[in-house]
C-alpha positions in Angstrom: -25.9 12.2 52.4 -29.5 12.4 53.5 -31.6 9.6 55.2 -35.1 9.9 56.1 -35.9 7.7 59.2 -39.4 6.5 60.4 -39.3 5.4 64.0 -42.6 3.2 65.0 -42.9 2.5 68.6 -45.1 0.0 70.1 -45.5 -2.0 73.2 -46.1 -5.8 72.6 -46.9 -8.5 75.1 -45.5 -11.9 74.4 -46.2 -14.7 76.7 -47.2 -12.3 79.6 -44.0 -10.2 79.1 -44.1 -6.6 77.8 -41.5 -5.3 75.3 -41.0 -1.9 74.0 -40.2 -2.1 70.4 -38.7 0.7 68.4 -38.5 0.1 64.6 -36.5 2.4 62.6 -37.8 2.1 58.8 -34.8 3.3 56.7 -36.6 2.8 53.3 -38.0 6.0 53.0 -35.3 8.2 50.6 -32.4 6.1 51.6 -29.2 6.8 49.8 -28.6 3.1 48.4 -24.9 3.7 48.0 -24.3 3.9 51.8 -25.1 1.9 54.8 -26.9 4.1 57.5 -24.5 3.5 60.4 -26.2 5.2 63.3 -29.5 3.1 63.4 -27.6 -0.1 62.8 -25.3 0.6 66.0 -28.5 1.1 68.0 -30.1 -2.1 66.6 -31.0 -5.2 68.5 -32.1 -7.0 65.3 -32.5 -6.0 61.5 -35.0 -7.0 59.1 -34.0 -6.4 55.4 -36.9 -6.6 53.1 -36.8 -6.8 49.4 -39.4 -7.4 46.9 -39.6 -10.7 44.8 -40.6 -8.6 41.7 -37.6 -6.2 41.9 -34.2 -7.8 41.2 -32.5 -4.4 42.2 -34.0 -4.5 45.6 -32.7 -8.1 46.2 -29.3 -7.1 45.0 -29.3 -4.0 47.4 -30.4 -6.3 50.2 -27.3 -8.6 49.3 -25.2 -5.3 49.6 -26.4 -4.5 52.8 -25.9 -8.1 54.3 -22.5 -7.9 53.0 -21.9 -4.5 54.6 -23.7 -5.6 57.8 -21.1 -8.3 58.4 -18.5 -6.1 60.0 -21.2 -5.1 62.6 -22.2 -8.8 63.4 -18.8 -9.8 64.0 -18.4 -7.1 66.8 -21.8 -7.8 68.1 -24.1 -10.5 67.1 -27.1 -9.0 65.7 -30.0 -11.2 64.6 -31.0 -10.6 60.9 -33.9 -11.6 59.1 -34.0 -11.3 55.2 -37.7 -11.0 54.1 -38.9 -11.5 50.4 -42.0 -9.4 50.1 -44.9 -9.6 47.5 -45.2 -13.3 47.4 -48.8 -12.9 46.1 -47.2 -11.6 42.8 -45.7 -14.8 41.5 -46.3 -14.1 38.1 -44.0 -11.0 38.3 -41.3 -12.7 40.3 -37.7 -11.9 39.5 -36.3 -13.3 42.6 -36.9 -17.2 43.3 -37.3 -18.3 46.9 -34.1 -20.7 46.5 -32.0 -17.4 45.9 -33.5 -15.7 49.2 -33.0 -18.9 51.0 -29.5 -19.3 49.7 -28.5 -15.7 50.6 -30.0 -16.2 54.0 -27.9 -19.2 54.6 -24.6 -17.4 53.2 -25.0 -14.8 55.7 -26.6 -16.6 58.6 -29.8 -15.0 58.6 -33.3 -16.2 59.2 -35.5 -16.2 56.0 -39.1 -15.6 55.3 -41.0 -15.0 52.0 -44.3 -13.2 52.7 -47.0 -10.9 51.2 -47.6 -8.0 53.5 -50.8 -7.1 51.6 -52.4 -10.4 52.1 -51.3 -11.9 55.5 -50.5 -10.2 58.6 -49.8 -13.6 60.1 -46.8 -13.7 58.0 -45.5 -10.4 59.4 -46.3 -11.6 63.0 -44.1 -14.7 62.2 -41.3 -12.4 61.3 -41.4 -10.6 64.5 -41.8 -13.8 66.7 -38.6 -15.1 64.9 -36.9 -12.2 65.9 -37.9 -12.0 69.7 -37.3 -15.9 69.8 -33.7 -15.3 68.5 -33.1 -12.5 70.8 -34.1 -14.6 73.6 -32.0 -17.4 72.8 -29.0 -15.4 71.9 -29.1 -13.0 74.7 -31.1 -14.7 77.6 -30.4 -12.5 80.6 -29.4 -9.5 78.4 -32.7 -9.6 76.6 -34.7 -9.5 79.9 -32.8 -6.4 81.1 -33.9 -3.0 80.1 -31.8 -1.3 77.5 -29.7 1.5 79.0 -30.4 3.7 75.7 -33.4 3.5 73.5 -33.8 5.3 70.2 -36.4 7.4 72.2 -34.1 8.3 74.8 -31.2 9.3 72.4 -33.6 11.4 70.2 -34.7 13.0 73.5 -31.1 13.8 74.4 -30.5 15.3 70.6 -33.9 17.1 70.5 -34.5 17.8 73.9 -38.1 17.9 75.8 -39.7 18.8 72.5 -39.2 15.2 71.2 -40.5 13.8 74.6 -43.7 15.8 74.2 -44.1 14.9 70.5 -43.7 11.1 71.3 -44.9 10.7 74.9 -46.5 7.2 75.0 -45.1 4.1 73.2 -48.2 2.2 74.0 -50.5 4.0 71.8 -48.0 3.5 68.8 -46.3 6.2 67.1 -44.4 7.0 63.7 -41.9 9.7 63.9 -40.6 10.9 60.7 -36.8 11.9 61.1 -34.1 13.3 59.1 -30.4 12.7 59.9 -30.2 15.9 62.1 -33.8 16.9 62.6 -37.2 15.9 63.6 -39.8 16.6 61.2 -43.3 15.3 62.6 -44.9 12.7 64.7 -48.1 10.6 63.5 -50.3 8.4 65.4 -50.8 5.1 64.2 -53.9 2.9 64.8 
């Protein structure tokens, strides 16, 4: 089984509080028959994105939500279900009420967006996650995480990884295979 992980790192400021955000994007070359367990175990929140123009992507999101239930029973993890490509209504295969019903069934937050047309919609998704984390974890949310993905990757790959991704504030994307680090790119 081979997964490629993209790790995005950014420091964001919300209400005068800085947060180091690490996003693991599992969409690149993911084996859709399996749920990638390691990144999910590290997660503070999960965003599942499907295309409203692709029924298969919606079905896969449902499968992932079903599989995530076992993790959420042990540790409550906020999950946001996002229907993307809302600008392509004429090609719609998944209707808004289906997305809402699925989110309700699994206790998720639901959004329908068009990433290509509105960055405000994307910001709303992240605001919802931060607000959910703040309300569900209160004091735990304020403390520094003992292990971040970056710290774990540094432990796994040593100082080489630290030199490749030294500063989260500039924003980086790291392409990872399950057992190796491929490269780091700057994001503007």
